[in-house]
Structures are given as structure tokens and as C-alpha cells.
C-alpha positions as CSV (number, residue, x, y, z in Angstrom):
1,X,-8.4,4.6,-9.4
2,X,-10.3,1.9,-7.7
3,X,-8.8,-0.2,-5.0
4,X,-9.5,-3.2,-2.8
5,X,-8.1,-4.2,0.6
6,X,-7.5,-7.7,2.0
7,X,-5.4,-8.8,5.0
8,X,-3.5,-5.5,5.0
9,X,-2.8,-5.6,1.3
10,X,-4.1,-2.9,-1.0
11,X,-4.6,-3.5,-4.8
12,X,-5.2,-1.1,-7.7
13,X,-8.0,-2.3,-10.0
14,X,-8.1,-1.6,-13.7
15,X,-10.3,-2.8,-16.5
16,X,-8.9,-4.1,-19.8
17,X,-11.3,-3.4,-22.6
18,X,-9.2,-5.4,-25.0
19,X,-9.4,-8.6,-22.8
20,X,-12.8,-7.9,-21.2
21,X,-11.4,-8.5,-17.7
22,X,-10.8,-6.6,-14.5
23,X,-7.3,-7.0,-13.3
24,X,-5.4,-5.8,-10.2
25,X,-2.0,-5.6,-8.7
26,X,-1.0,-5.3,-5.0
27,X,0.6,-1.9,-4.3
28,X,3.5,-1.0,-2.1
29,X,5.6,-4.2,-2.5
30,X,9.2,-4.3,-3.6
31,X,9.7,-4.6,-7.3
32,X,10.9,-8.2,-7.0
33,X,7.6,-9.2,-5.4
34,X,4.5,-9.0,-7.5
35,X,1.0,-10.1,-6.7
36,X,-1.5,-9.7,-9.5
37,X,-4.9,-11.2,-10.2
38,X,-7.9,-10.9,-12.6
39,X,-11.6,-11.7,-13.1
40,X,-14.3,-11.4,-15.6
41,X,-16.8,-10.2,-13.0
42,X,-16.3,-8.2,-9.8
43,X,-17.1,-11.3,-7.7
44,X,-14.4,-13.3,-9.6
45,X,-11.9,-10.4,-9.2
46,X,-12.5,-10.3,-5.4
47,X,-12.1,-14.1,-5.2
48,X,-8.9,-14.1,-7.2
49,X,-7.5,-11.2,-5.2
50,X,-8.1,-13.1,-2.0
51,X,-6.7,-16.3,-3.4
52,X,-3.6,-14.6,-4.7
53,X,-2.9,-13.0,-1.3
54,X,-3.6,-16.2,0.5
55,X,-1.3,-18.1,-1.9
56,X,1.5,-15.6,-1.4
57,X,1.3,-15.8,2.4
58,X,1.1,-19.6,2.4
59,X,4.0,-19.8,-0.1
60,X,6.2,-17.6,2.1
61,X,5.3,-19.7,5.2
62,X,6.1,-22.9,3.3
63,X,9.5,-21.5,2.2
64,X,10.3,-20.1,5.6
65,X,10.2,-16.5,4.5
66,X,8.2,-13.7,6.2
67,X,5.5,-12.4,3.9
68,X,6.3,-8.8,3.0
69,X,3.7,-6.2,3.9
70,X,3.3,-3.2,1.7
71,X,5.0,-1.0,4.4
72,X,6.7,-1.4,7.7
73,X,5.5,1.9,9.3
74,X,9.0,3.3,9.3
75,X,9.6,6.2,6.8
76,X,12.8,8.1,6.1
77,X,12.5,11.3,4.1
78,X,15.1,13.5,2.5
79,X,13.8,17.1,2.1
80,X,15.4,20.5,1.6
81,X,16.7,22.0,4.8
82,X,14.2,24.8,4.5
83,X,11.3,22.4,4.4
84,X,12.7,20.5,7.4
85,X,13.0,23.7,9.3
86,X,9.5,24.8,8.4
87,X,8.0,21.4,9.3
88,X,9.8,21.5,12.7
89,X,8.4,25.0,13.4
90,X,4.9,23.9,12.4
91,X,5.1,20.8,14.6
92,X,6.4,22.7,17.6
93,X,3.7,25.4,17.1
94,X,1.1,22.6,17.1
95,X,2.5,21.1,20.3
96,X,3.6,17.9,18.5
97,X,6.9,16.2,17.8
98,X,8.0,16.3,14.2
99,X,7.2,12.6,13.9
100,X,3.6,13.1,15.2
101,X,3.1,16.1,13.0
102,X,4.4,14.4,9.9
103,X,2.3,11.3,10.6
104,X,-0.8,13.4,11.0
105,X,0.0,15.3,7.8
106,X,0.5,12.1,5.9
107,X,-2.7,10.6,7.3
108,X,-4.7,13.6,6.3
109,X,-3.1,13.7,2.8
110,X,-4.0,10.0,2.2
111,X,-7.5,10.2,3.7
112,X,-6.8,7.4,6.2
């Protein structure tokens, strides 16, 4: 998967052979909110991505709504009690809180 980032928004990029265009969609937004864009060249794709995000932000401001970001930074997980216990033990063994340990594990897993 190819991706692009702009103003904190990340988009997945695809190529449609049938249409002969690159297209993308911003990831991590609620289902009711969709930002998509396309371009026949990479330069046009980047330009349309930036324009789509800028339009979304401006439209939200105009209507008095806060622009949604792909994630708030707050994450609630439901896992099996055994996994929770094992993660807590691993965190304590590392000298970290469970939150710090989980954040580090997620960061490593997503290569961020």
C-alpha cells in the first residue's frame, strides 16, 4: 500500500487501470466522513489530495463544526483477561506503566 500525509491526515493510494487514474482516500475517519481524491499524474494526485483536505477543513470551519482528525490519541481495547495480565506483567518487568508499554508496542508495530 502506498500512502501520503498532509496536515495530519493519511491517505491510501491506489491505481485504477480501468480508469487510468491514481485515486486515494483518507484513512481513519468515521464512516460518515469521507475524503477522496484522484489524479492522472502523481503531481495532480498530490494537488487534489491537498485541495480535498483543505476543502474539508474550510467547510467544517464554515459550518461551525470541528474538523475530525483520524484519531484522538485515546484508545480503548478489549482483550482476553490472559492477554491483559500478560501485558501488565511485561509492562511492569520493563519498568513502564501499561499505557506506556502499550503505546511503545503500538508505535513499534506501526513503524512510527
